[in-house]
OpenMM code with the backbone's topology and positions (N, CA, C; nanometers):
from openmm import Vec3, app, unit

residues = "MET MET VAL ARG ILE LEU GLY ILE ASP PRO GLY SER ARG LEU THR GLY TYR GLY VAL ILE ASP VAL GLU GLY ASN HIS SER ARG TYR VAL SER SER GLY CYS ILE ARG ILE SER SER ASP ASP TRP GLY GLN ARG LEU GLY THR ILE PHE VAL GLU LEU GLY THR ILE ILE ARG GLU PHE ASN PRO HIS GLU PHE ALA VAL GLU GLN VAL PHE MET HIS ARG ASN ALA ASP SER ALA LEU LYS LEU GLY GLN ALA ARG GLY ALA ALA ILE CYS ALA GLY VAL ALA HIS ASP LEU PRO LEU SER GLU TYR ALA ALA ARG ALA ILE LYS GLN ALA VAL VAL GLY LYS GLY SER ALA ASN LYS GLU GLN VAL GLN HIS MET VAL LYS VAL LEU LEU ASN LEU ASN ALA SER PRO GLN GLU ASP ALA ALA ASP ALA LEU ALA VAL ALA LEU CYS HIS ALA HIS THR GLU GLN THR MET LYS HIS LEU PRO LYS THR GLN THR GLY ARG ARG ARG".split()
positions = [
    Vec3(1.5154, -0.0447, 2.9758),
    Vec3(1.5680, -0.0219, 2.9234),
    Vec3(1.5073, 0.0245, 2.7365),
    Vec3(1.5214, 0.1108, 2.7116),
    Vec3(1.5723, 0.1902, 2.6071),
    Vec3(1.5743, 0.1214, 2.4609),
    Vec3(1.4137, 0.0507, 2.3610),
    Vec3(1.5241, -0.0033, 2.2327),
    Vec3(1.4487, 0.1007, 2.1373),
    Vec3(1.4727, 0.1072, 2.0603),
    Vec3(1.4482, 0.2259, 1.9126),
    Vec3(1.4171, 0.0417, 1.7826),
    Vec3(1.3042, 0.1516, 1.7455),
    Vec3(1.2553, 0.0758, 1.7179),
    Vec3(1.2454, 0.1378, 1.5310),
    Vec3(1.3058, 0.0583, 1.4396),
    Vec3(1.2785, 0.1053, 1.2915),
    Vec3(1.1462, -0.0067, 1.2189),
    Vec3(1.0526, 0.1132, 1.1748),
    Vec3(0.9592, 0.0382, 1.1082),
    Vec3(0.9270, 0.1146, 0.9805),
    Vec3(0.8804, 0.0006, 0.8917),
    Vec3(0.9082, 0.0324, 0.7063),
    Vec3(0.7521, 0.0030, 0.6543),
    Vec3(0.7385, 0.1558, 0.6014),
    Vec3(0.6075, 0.0630, 0.4937),
    Vec3(0.6458, 0.0742, 0.3438),
    Vec3(0.6915, -0.0415, 0.2522),
    Vec3(0.7195, -0.0673, 0.2199),
    Vec3(0.6894, -0.0180, 0.0272),
    Vec3(0.7375, -0.0020, -0.0526),
    Vec3(0.6460, 0.0934, -0.1640),
    Vec3(0.7562, 0.0995, -0.2770),
    Vec3(0.7523, 0.0998, -0.3869),
    Vec3(0.8227, 0.0706, -0.4937),
    Vec3(0.8433, 0.1996, -0.5285),
    Vec3(0.7974, 0.2507, -0.5342),
    Vec3(0.8315, 0.4237, -0.5220),
    Vec3(0.8275, 0.5319, -0.4144),
    Vec3(0.7942, 0.4539, -0.3342),
    Vec3(0.7926, 0.5414, -0.2166),
    Vec3(0.8336, 0.4626, -0.1346),
    Vec3(0.9320, 0.4573, -0.0130),
    Vec3(0.9292, 0.3254, 0.0981),
    Vec3(0.9470, 0.3937, 0.2402),
    Vec3(0.8299, 0.4839, 0.3047),
    Vec3(0.8132, 0.5257, 0.4443),
    Vec3(0.8884, 0.4620, 0.5588),
    Vec3(0.9809, 0.5047, 0.6064),
    Vec3(1.0032, 0.4305, 0.7424),
    Vec3(0.9534, 0.5778, 0.8728),
    Vec3(1.0108, 0.4420, 0.9823),
    Vec3(0.9733, 0.5987, 1.0925),
    Vec3(1.0493, 0.5440, 1.2341),
    Vec3(1.1444, 0.5875, 1.3472),
    Vec3(1.2064, 0.5504, 1.4086),
    Vec3(1.1561, 0.6147, 1.5719),
    Vec3(1.1345, 0.5251, 1.6618),
    Vec3(1.0591, 0.5541, 1.7672),
    Vec3(1.2088, 0.4411, 1.8920),
    Vec3(1.2227, 0.4913, 1.9925),
    Vec3(1.2186, 0.4858, 2.0702),
    Vec3(1.1510, 0.4175, 2.2227),
    Vec3(1.2151, 0.3003, 2.2665),
    Vec3(1.0650, 0.2814, 2.3631),
    Vec3(1.1314, 0.2290, 2.5282),
    Vec3(1.0643, 0.3242, 2.5497),
    Vec3(1.0938, 0.2922, 2.7205),
    Vec3(0.9795, 0.1945, 2.8026),
    Vec3(0.9643, 0.0719, 2.8268),
    Vec3(0.7971, 0.0680, 2.9392),
    Vec3(0.7213, 0.0143, 2.8215),
    Vec3(0.5550, 0.1160, 2.9369),
    Vec3(0.5475, 0.1576, 2.7960),
    Vec3(0.4815, 0.3101, 2.7547),
    Vec3(0.5827, 0.3467, 2.7347),
    Vec3(0.6416, 0.5238, 2.6754),
    Vec3(0.7288, 0.4812, 2.5569),
    Vec3(0.6443, 0.5931, 2.4475),
    Vec3(0.6944, 0.5293, 2.2911),
    Vec3(0.7300, 0.7152, 2.2293),
    Vec3(0.7983, 0.7274, 2.1863),
    Vec3(0.9039, 0.8681, 2.1864),
    Vec3(0.8881, 0.8921, 2.0396),
    Vec3(0.9022, 0.9596, 1.9651),
    Vec3(0.9241, 1.0096, 1.7976),
    Vec3(1.0684, 1.0262, 1.7390),
    Vec3(1.1660, 0.9646, 1.6736),
    Vec3(1.2601, 0.9895, 1.6642),
    Vec3(1.2900, 1.0420, 1.5346),
    Vec3(1.2600, 1.0174, 1.4500),
    Vec3(1.2052, 1.0243, 1.2942),
    Vec3(1.1556, 0.9410, 1.1849),
    Vec3(1.1011, 1.0527, 1.1430),
    Vec3(1.0550, 0.9916, 0.9803),
    Vec3(1.0827, 0.9768, 0.8888),
    Vec3(1.0569, 0.9787, 0.7763),
    Vec3(1.0088, 1.0516, 0.6362),
    Vec3(1.0384, 0.9414, 0.5493),
    Vec3(1.1092, 0.9732, 0.4209),
    Vec3(1.0025, 0.9168, 0.2831),
    Vec3(1.2002, 0.8452, 0.1922),
    Vec3(1.1988, 0.7624, 0.1060),
    Vec3(1.2457, 0.7158, 0.0141),
    Vec3(1.2024, 0.7762, -0.0596),
    Vec3(1.2497, 0.8313, -0.1444),
    Vec3(1.1564, 0.8517, -0.2974),
    Vec3(1.2459, 0.7777, -0.3727),
    Vec3(1.1599, 0.6476, -0.4839),
    Vec3(1.2084, 0.6584, -0.6169),
    Vec3(1.1851, 0.7318, -0.7553),
    Vec3(1.3029, 0.7522, -0.7541),
    Vec3(1.2426, 0.7999, -0.9290),
    Vec3(1.2837, 0.7699, -1.0485),
    Vec3(1.3629, 0.5992, -1.0115),
    Vec3(1.4499, 0.6084, -1.1366),
    Vec3(1.3376, 0.5181, -1.1746),
    Vec3(1.3203, 0.4962, -1.3280),
    Vec3(1.2233, 0.4323, -1.3755),
    Vec3(1.3262, 0.2314, -1.3591),
    Vec3(1.4113, 0.1944, -1.3974),
    Vec3(1.5145, 0.1016, -1.4083),
    Vec3(1.5037, 0.0384, -1.2902),
    Vec3(1.4145, -0.0500, -1.2733),
    Vec3(1.3520, -0.1302, -1.1731),
    Vec3(1.5115, -0.2187, -1.0613),
    Vec3(1.5897, -0.2667, -1.0880),
    Vec3(1.7320, -0.3142, -1.0297),
    Vec3(1.7535, -0.1146, -0.9803),
    Vec3(1.7425, -0.0335, -0.9818),
    Vec3(1.8038, 0.0682, -0.9374),
    Vec3(1.6881, 0.0815, -0.8257),
    Vec3(1.5891, 0.0950, -0.8622),
    Vec3(1.4728, 0.1077, -0.7768),
    Vec3(1.5130, 0.0099, -0.6404),
    Vec3(1.5426, -0.1229, -0.6564),
    Vec3(1.5778, -0.1498, -0.5836),
    Vec3(1.6746, -0.1323, -0.5179),
    Vec3(1.7790, -0.1019, -0.5583),
    Vec3(1.8921, -0.0831, -0.5026),
    Vec3(1.9121, 0.0355, -0.4448),
    Vec3(1.7984, 0.1429, -0.4762),
    Vec3(1.7874, 0.2630, -0.4439),
    Vec3(1.7821, 0.2143, -0.2987),
    Vec3(1.5973, 0.1599, -0.2626),
    Vec3(1.5258, 0.1206, -0.1472),
    Vec3(1.6992, 0.0660, -0.0098),
    Vec3(1.7737, -0.0319, -0.0833),
    Vec3(1.8620, -0.0794, -0.0172),
    Vec3(1.9877, -0.0081, 0.0303),
    Vec3(2.0298, 0.0710, 0.0007),
    Vec3(2.1290, 0.1572, 0.0044),
    Vec3(2.0455, 0.2725, 0.0623),
    Vec3(1.9725, 0.3735, 0.0071),
    Vec3(1.9061, 0.4521, 0.1647),
    Vec3(1.8716, 0.4347, 0.2654),
    Vec3(1.8320, 0.2610, 0.3179),
    Vec3(1.7346, 0.1914, 0.4156),
    Vec3(1.8974, 0.1893, 0.5204),
    Vec3(1.9679, 0.0989, 0.4460),
    Vec3(2.1082, 0.0899, 0.5544),
    Vec3(2.2033, 0.2552, 0.5746),
    Vec3(2.1686, 0.3780, 0.4774),
    Vec3(2.2318, 0.4917, 0.5390),
    Vec3(2.1645, 0.5229, 0.6547),
    Vec3(1.9904, 0.5116, 0.6545),
    Vec3(1.9315, 0.5356, 0.8365),
    Vec3(1.9182, 0.4584, 0.9236),
    Vec3(1.9497, 0.3395, 0.8345),
    Vec3(2.0286, 0.2414, 0.9623),
    Vec3(2.0908, 0.2481, 0.9810),
    Vec3(2.2589, 0.2810, 0.9854),
    Vec3(2.3329, 0.3554, 1.0166),
    Vec3(2.3973, 0.5096, 1.0949),
    Vec3(2.2946, 0.6046, 1.0127),
    Vec3(2.2692, 0.6692, 1.1053),
    Vec3(2.1810, 0.6948, 1.2581),
    Vec3(2.0078, 0.5964, 1.2319),
    Vec3(1.9816, 0.6483, 1.3446),
    Vec3(1.9935, 0.4741, 1.4201),
    Vec3(2.0954, 0.4077, 1.4392),
    Vec3(2.1262, 0.2588, 1.5047),
    Vec3(2.0542, 0.1937, 1.5899),
    Vec3(1.9562, 0.1616, 1.4811),
    Vec3(1.8087, 0.0348, 1.5569),
    Vec3(1.7781, -0.0586, 1.6107),
    Vec3(1.7516, -0.1524, 1.7177),
    Vec3(1.7754, -0.1937, 1.7403),
    Vec3(1.6921, -0.3520, 1.7335),
    Vec3(1.5628, -0.2881, 1.6483),
    Vec3(1.5115, -0.4269, 1.6173),
    Vec3(1.4074, -0.3280, 1.4887),
    Vec3(1.3996, -0.4430, 1.3959),
    Vec3(1.3232, -0.4241, 1.2539),
    Vec3(1.2048, -0.4420, 1.2037),
    Vec3(1.0746, -0.3749, 1.2020),
    Vec3(0.9591, -0.3976, 1.1677),
    Vec3(0.9467, -0.3772, 1.0390),
    Vec3(0.8750, -0.4883, 0.9854),
    Vec3(0.7604, -0.4333, 0.8308),
    Vec3(0.6750, -0.5041, 0.7757),
    Vec3(0.6436, -0.4066, 0.7225),
    Vec3(0.4628, -0.4256, 0.6670),
    Vec3(0.4720, -0.5876, 0.5602),
    Vec3(0.3594, -0.6558, 0.6304),
    Vec3(0.3589, -0.8216, 0.5542),
    Vec3(0.3403, -0.7154, 0.4031),
    Vec3(0.3136, -0.8326, 0.2554),
    Vec3(0.2455, -0.8040, 0.1719),
    Vec3(0.1435, -0.8534, 0.1879),
    Vec3(0.0398, -0.7880, 0.1033),
    Vec3(-0.0965, -0.8815, 0.1028),
    Vec3(-0.1447, -0.8222, -0.0300),
    Vec3(-0.2486, -0.9716, -0.1248),
    Vec3(-0.2465, -0.9749, -0.2197),
    Vec3(-0.3561, -0.8960, -0.2774),
    Vec3(-0.3328, -0.7876, -0.4018),
    Vec3(-0.3725, -0.6588, -0.4686),
    Vec3(-0.4734, -0.7469, -0.6026),
    Vec3(-0.5378, -0.6544, -0.6329),
    Vec3(-0.6543, -0.7239, -0.7309),
    Vec3(-0.5394, -0.7681, -0.8618),
    Vec3(-0.4444, -0.6367, -0.8622),
    Vec3(-0.3519, -0.6632, -0.9440),
    Vec3(-0.2018, -0.7847, -0.9009),
    Vec3(-0.1981, -0.8683, -0.9389),
    Vec3(-0.0997, -1.0003, -0.9517),
    Vec3(0.0780, -0.8699, -0.9384),
    Vec3(0.0574, -0.8387, -1.0439),
    Vec3(0.1861, -0.8072, -1.0819),
    Vec3(0.2271, -0.7200, -0.9853),
    Vec3(0.1292, -0.5947, -0.9361),
    Vec3(0.2067, -0.4338, -0.8715),
    Vec3(0.1987, -0.5177, -0.7013),
    Vec3(0.1249, -0.7116, -0.6779),
    Vec3(0.1437, -0.7498, -0.5342),
    Vec3(0.3475, -0.7598, -0.5630),
    Vec3(0.3924, -0.9019, -0.6202),
    Vec3(0.5160, -0.9379, -0.6505),
    Vec3(0.6113, -0.7620, -0.6519),
    Vec3(0.5643, -0.7139, -0.7884),
    Vec3(0.6928, -0.5154, -0.7717),
    Vec3(0.7042, -0.5056, -0.5728),
    Vec3(0.5468, -0.5495, -0.5066),
    Vec3(0.5522, -0.4743, -0.4058),
    Vec3(0.6268, -0.5210, -0.3133),
    Vec3(0.6135, -0.6952, -0.3392),
    Vec3(0.6940, -0.7780, -0.2803),
    Vec3(0.8316, -0.7909, -0.2429),
    Vec3(0.9099, -0.7439, -0.3665),
    Vec3(1.0295, -0.7247, -0.4092),
    Vec3(1.0782, -0.5774, -0.3348),
    Vec3(1.0278, -0.5084, -0.3540),
    Vec3(1.0431, -0.3505, -0.3065),
    Vec3(1.0802, -0.4302, -0.1267),
    Vec3(0.9482, -0.4704, -0.0287),
    Vec3(0.9775, -0.5446, 0.0712),
    Vec3(1.0750, -0.6247, 0.0685),
    Vec3(1.1523, -0.6856, -0.0330),
    Vec3(1.2417, -0.7708, -0.0029),
    Vec3(1.3956, -0.7228, -0.0394),
    Vec3(1.4303, -0.5957, -0.0891),
    Vec3(1.5117, -0.5265, -0.0519),
    Vec3(1.5289, -0.4383, 0.0732),
    Vec3(1.4020, -0.4040, 0.1088),
    Vec3(1.4162, -0.3641, 0.2412),
    Vec3(1.4174, -0.4621, 0.3765),
    Vec3(1.4116, -0.6025, 0.3441),
    Vec3(1.4310, -0.6616, 0.4887),
    Vec3(1.5962, -0.6783, 0.4353),
    Vec3(1.6432, -0.7483, 0.3305),
    Vec3(1.8279, -0.6984, 0.3131),
    Vec3(1.8896, -0.6698, 0.3902),
    Vec3(1.8122, -0.4419, 0.3980),
    Vec3(1.8802, -0.3666, 0.4124),
    Vec3(1.8927, -0.3866, 0.5655),
    Vec3(1.7794, -0.4364, 0.6085),
    Vec3(1.8353, -0.4610, 0.7758),
    Vec3(1.8955, -0.5908, 0.8452),
    Vec3(1.8835, -0.6943, 0.7452),
    Vec3(1.9360, -0.7924, 0.8020),
    Vec3(2.0836, -0.7836, 0.7532),
    Vec3(2.1468, -0.6764, 0.6677),
    Vec3(2.2151, -0.6935, 0.6352),
    Vec3(2.3519, -0.5922, 0.7349),
    Vec3(2.2825, -0.5690, 0.8410),
    Vec3(2.3078, -0.4916, 0.9707),
    Vec3(2.2571, -0.5735, 1.1219),
    Vec3(2.2159, -0.7126, 1.0829),
    Vec3(2.1725, -0.7590, 1.1797),
    Vec3(2.1095, -0.7667, 1.2948),
    Vec3(1.9765, -0.7039, 1.1655),
    Vec3(1.8371, -0.6479, 1.3128),
    Vec3(1.7679, -0.7833, 1.2898),
    Vec3(1.7106, -0.8146, 1.4191),
    Vec3(1.6040, -0.8765, 1.4105),
    Vec3(1.4417, -0.8392, 1.3335),
    Vec3(1.4516, -0.9433, 1.2457),
    Vec3(1.3401, -0.8657, 1.2102),
    Vec3(1.1794, -0.9372, 1.2288),
    Vec3(1.0881, -0.8253, 1.2150),
    Vec3(0.9353, -0.8754, 1.2994),
    Vec3(0.8563, -0.8185, 1.1700),
    Vec3(0.7411, -0.9284, 1.1429),
    Vec3(0.6578, -0.8846, 0.9817),
    Vec3(0.5174, -0.8278, 1.1069),
    Vec3(0.4237, -0.7404, 1.0420),
    Vec3(0.2903, -0.7637, 1.0270),
    Vec3(0.2057, -0.7279, 0.9724),
    Vec3(0.0994, -0.7832, 0.9309),
    Vec3(-0.0426, -0.7486, 0.8652),
    Vec3(-0.1037, -0.6415, 0.8750),
    Vec3(-0.0702, -0.5986, 0.7589),
    Vec3(-0.1688, -0.4722, 0.7236),
    Vec3(-0.3102, -0.3864, 0.8450),
    Vec3(-0.3883, -0.5714, 0.8770),
    Vec3(-0.4951, -0.5337, 0.9261),
    Vec3(-0.4133, -0.4844, 1.0928),
    Vec3(-0.3039, -0.5487, 1.1032),
    Vec3(-0.3149, -0.6013, 1.2673),
    Vec3(-0.2608, -0.4715, 1.2732),
    Vec3(-0.1184, -0.4080, 1.2065),
    Vec3(-0.1185, -0.2811, 1.2326),
    Vec3(-0.2026, -0.1636, 1.2698),
    Vec3(-0.2990, -0.1334, 1.1448),
    Vec3(-0.4503, -0.0491, 1.1940),
    Vec3(-0.4796, -0.0746, 1.3426),
    Vec3(-0.5055, -0.2464, 1.3800),
    Vec3(-0.5690, -0.2620, 1.5082),
    Vec3(-0.5082, -0.2098, 1.6055),
    Vec3(-0.3639, -0.1984, 1.6334),
    Vec3(-0.2742, -0.1447, 1.7258),
    Vec3(-0.3109, -0.0622, 1.7793),
    Vec3(-0.3019, 0.0228, 1.6325),
    Vec3(-0.2500, 0.1827, 1.6486),
    Vec3(-0.4121, 0.2425, 1.6635),
    Vec3(-0.4990, 0.2085, 1.5892),
    Vec3(-0.6360, 0.3008, 1.5758),
    Vec3(-0.7552, 0.1787, 1.6610),
    Vec3(-0.6827, 0.0706, 1.6890),
    Vec3(-0.8019, 0.0105, 1.7806),
    Vec3(-0.9022, -0.0769, 1.6533),
    Vec3(-0.9005, -0.0752, 1.5098),
    Vec3(-0.9659, -0.1230, 1.4015),
    Vec3(-0.8907, -0.1416, 1.2875),
    Vec3(-0.9255, -0.2813, 1.2510),
    Vec3(-0.8475, -0.2953, 1.1468),
    Vec3(-0.8691, -0.3350, 1.0189),
    Vec3(-0.9553, -0.2010, 1.0056),
    Vec3(-1.0473, -0.1954, 0.9195),
    Vec3(-0.9926, -0.0020, 0.8593),
    Vec3(-0.9028, 0.0714, 0.9642),
    Vec3(-0.9391, 0.1805, 0.9451),
    Vec3(-0.7843, 0.2942, 0.8162),
    Vec3(-0.8803, 0.4035, 0.8167),
    Vec3(-0.8407, 0.4764, 0.6858),
    Vec3(-0.6817, 0.5078, 0.7099),
    Vec3(-0.6401, 0.5532, 0.6387),
    Vec3(-0.5089, 0.6562, 0.6055),
    Vec3(-0.4472, 0.7487, 0.7129),
    Vec3(-0.5893, 0.8299, 0.6963),
    Vec3(-0.7014, 0.9340, 0.7831),
    Vec3(-0.7001, 0.9045, 0.9097),
    Vec3(-0.7560, 0.7918, 0.9729),
    Vec3(-0.7458, 0.7346, 1.0932),
    Vec3(-0.5900, 0.7014, 1.2109),
    Vec3(-0.5047, 0.6218, 1.1091),
    Vec3(-0.3915, 0.5687, 1.1005),
    Vec3(-0.2648, 0.7089, 1.1538),
    Vec3(-0.2938, 0.8201, 1.0122),
    Vec3(-0.2115, 0.9628, 1.0685),
    Vec3(-0.2137, 1.0214, 1.2067),
    Vec3(-0.3559, 1.0470, 1.2426),
    Vec3(-0.4400, 1.0783, 1.3848),
    Vec3(-0.3623, 1.0282, 1.4693),
    Vec3(-0.3936, 0.9109, 1.4813),
    Vec3(-0.3249, 0.8322, 1.6116),
    Vec3(-0.1978, 0.8035, 1.5892),
    Vec3(-0.1321, 0.8416, 1.5310),
    Vec3(0.0517, 0.8073, 1.5140),
    Vec3(0.0748, 0.9674, 1.5536),
    Vec3(0.0294, 1.0059, 1.5632),
    Vec3(0.0730, 1.2047, 1.5696),
    Vec3(0.0176, 1.1780, 1.7499),
    Vec3(-0.0943, 1.1179, 1.7739),
    Vec3(-0.1279, 1.1554, 1.8623),
    Vec3(-0.0948, 1.0567, 2.0107),
    Vec3(-0.0487, 0.9059, 1.9867),
    Vec3(0.0616, 0.8058, 2.0022),
    Vec3(0.1717, 0.8759, 2.0423),
    Vec3(0.2725, 0.9269, 1.9769),
    Vec3(0.3890, 1.0205, 1.9379),
    Vec3(0.3927, 1.1187, 1.9474),
    Vec3(0.2403, 1.1889, 2.0363),
    Vec3(0.2708, 1.3729, 2.0955),
    Vec3(0.3000, 1.4504, 1.9684),
    Vec3(0.2677, 1.4683, 1.8642),
    Vec3(0.3595, 1.5273, 1.7285),
    Vec3(0.3009, 1.6620, 1.7212),
    Vec3(0.3141, 1.7705, 1.7090),
    Vec3(0.2276, 1.8748, 1.6741),
    Vec3(0.1455, 1.8766, 1.5107),
    Vec3(0.2291, 1.8035, 1.4734),
    Vec3(0.1609, 1.7981, 1.3501),
    Vec3(0.1335, 1.6141, 1.2596),
    Vec3(0.0451, 1.5994, 1.1554),
    Vec3(0.0467, 1.4396, 1.1717),
    Vec3(0.1151, 1.4104, 1.0156),
    Vec3(0.2549, 1.3309, 1.0376),
    Vec3(0.3443, 1.2925, 0.9413),
    Vec3(0.2824, 1.2697, 0.7941),
    Vec3(0.3382, 1.2666, 0.6653),
    Vec3(0.3226, 1.2411, 0.5454),
    Vec3(0.2998, 1.1217, 0.5901),
    Vec3(0.1698, 1.0493, 0.5167),
    Vec3(0.1438, 0.9471, 0.4865),
    Vec3(0.2099, 0.8266, 0.5301),
    Vec3(0.2761, 0.7780, 0.3846),
    Vec3(0.3882, 0.6811, 0.4236),
    Vec3(0.4644, 0.6957, 0.5207),
    Vec3(0.5033, 0.7412, 0.6007),
    Vec3(0.6198, 0.8134, 0.7295),
    Vec3(0.4857, 0.7575, 0.8063),
    Vec3(0.4189, 0.8110, 0.8590),
    Vec3(0.2928, 0.7661, 0.9206),
    Vec3(0.2453, 0.6429, 0.9192),
    Vec3(0.2387, 0.6169, 0.7830),
    Vec3(0.1980, 0.4042, 0.8226),
    Vec3(0.3626, 0.2943, 0.8138),
    Vec3(0.4909, 0.4018, 0.8512),
    Vec3(0.6262, 0.3521, 0.8437),
    Vec3(0.6161, 0.3320, 1.0549),
    Vec3(0.5803, 0.4500, 1.1044),
    Vec3(0.5563, 0.4672, 1.2594),
    Vec3(0.4451, 0.3773, 1.3206),
    Vec3(0.3248, 0.3705, 1.2484),
    Vec3(0.2181, 0.2225, 1.2583),
    Vec3(0.3073, 0.0998, 1.2859),
    Vec3(0.3634, 0.1275, 1.2299),
    Vec3(0.4470, -0.0044, 1.1800),
    Vec3(0.5498, -0.0417, 1.3245),
    Vec3(0.6567, 0.0540, 1.3498),
    Vec3(0.7168, 0.0897, 1.4822),
    Vec3(0.6261, 0.0461, 1.5839),
    Vec3(0.4993, 0.0871, 1.5751),
    Vec3(0.4069, 0.1419, 1.6844),
    Vec3(0.3010, -0.0176, 1.7536),
    Vec3(0.3489, -0.0804, 1.5983),
    Vec3(0.2453, -0.2191, 1.6648),
    Vec3(0.3293, -0.3326, 1.7003),
    Vec3(0.4915, -0.2888, 1.6388),
    Vec3(0.5927, -0.3733, 1.6945),
    Vec3(0.5777, -0.3811, 1.8724),
    Vec3(0.5893, -0.1991, 1.8696),
    Vec3(0.6783, -0.2227, 2.0201),
    Vec3(0.5198, -0.2519, 2.1045),
    Vec3(0.3939, -0.2609, 2.0503),
    Vec3(0.2922, -0.2928, 2.1297),
    Vec3(0.3217, -0.4304, 2.1452),
    Vec3(0.3178, -0.4819, 1.9806),
    Vec3(0.3658, -0.6606, 2.0029),
    Vec3(0.4275, -0.7023, 2.1530),
    Vec3(0.5377, -0.6503, 2.1013),
    Vec3(0.6838, -0.6810, 2.2257),
    Vec3(0.6054, -0.6718, 2.3635),
    Vec3(0.5294, -0.5667, 2.3884),
    Vec3(0.5133, -0.5596, 2.5098),
    Vec3(0.4440, -0.6026, 2.5831),
    Vec3(0.2999, -0.6507, 2.4690),
    Vec3(0.2431, -0.7427, 2.5451),
    Vec3(0.2844, -0.9267, 2.5317),
    Vec3(0.3839, -0.9399, 2.4842),
    Vec3(0.4740, -1.1187, 2.4599),
    Vec3(0.5436, -1.1067, 2.5818),
    Vec3(0.5480, -0.9752, 2.6528),
    Vec3(0.6302, -0.9432, 2.7380),
    Vec3(0.5627, -1.0477, 2.9371),
    Vec3(0.4279, -1.0249, 2.8874),
    Vec3(0.3333, -1.0401, 2.9882),
    Vec3(0.2356, -1.1866, 2.9488),
    Vec3(0.3052, -1.2678, 2.8729),
    Vec3(0.2011, -1.3889, 2.8824),
    Vec3(0.2944, -1.4850, 2.9295),
    Vec3(0.3033, -1.5792, 2.9875),
    Vec3(0.3272, -1.6779, 2.9843),
    Vec3(0.4223, -1.7691, 2.8689),
    Vec3(0.5270, -1.8452, 2.8998),
    Vec3(0.5760, -1.9157, 2.8339),
    Vec3(0.5647, -2.0306, 2.8430),
    Vec3(0.5520, -2.0617, 2.6753),
    Vec3(0.5005, -2.2224, 2.6589),
    Vec3(0.5469, -2.3202, 2.7296),
    Vec3(0.5546, -2.4369, 2.6671),
    Vec3(0.6128, -2.5572, 2.7293),
    Vec3(0.7639, -2.5362, 2.6671),
    Vec3(0.7894, -2.5063, 2.5089),
    Vec3(0.9122, -2.5141, 2.5031),
    Vec3(1.0378, -2.3705, 2.5119),
    Vec3(0.9262, -2.3102, 2.6247),
    Vec3(1.0145, -2.2796, 2.6564),
    Vec3(0.9717, -2.0886, 2.4937),
    Vec3(0.9079, -2.0987, 2.4281),
    Vec3(0.9066, -1.9979, 2.3273),
    Vec3(0.7556, -1.8982, 2.3548),
    Vec3(0.7830, -1.8510, 2.3730),
    Vec3(0.6677, -1.7551, 2.3534),
    Vec3(0.5749, -1.7158, 2.1924),
    Vec3(0.6210, -1.7413, 2.0818),
    Vec3(0.5648, -1.6866, 1.9688),
    Vec3(0.5368, -1.8297, 1.8693),
] * unit.nanometer
topology = app.Topology()
chain = topology.addChain("A")
for resn in residues:
    res = topology.addResidue(resn, chain)
    for name in ("N", "CA", "C"):
        topology.addAtom(name, app.Element.getBySymbol(name[0]), res)
């Protein structure tokens, strides 16, 4: 059964998105890009993320939605703003009844590159290789595709684990 996954790399000025189709162990590139936010008005920025992701969801009709978790920056204000951008992205997915999964940056890099401390160029390269692309995607789009690939790998692994006594795998 084919599953379409939308991965999101949230940002207050640039939010990356990546869409892949997954069937069994095979992942296929569908689309990727960036939502560029030019407004200086904070409410307008969050609204743009919400509206644009809604348009992307309607266009590509994903079955599942995965987003990178916020990690603590040195600057608490930056972390708060990133968290709000992430919240706007999550609200767009929830508004379209998509099941949400969240992954830490280290887990995403580990799943895609094999090393949790991988740099941006390594992530871009592995996304290109794993999805058999002719060129490396733009940095934020590559990060979003990496989120989607991490989700696909995690879900594939979870299918092979025995269920716990409560019947849940997570």
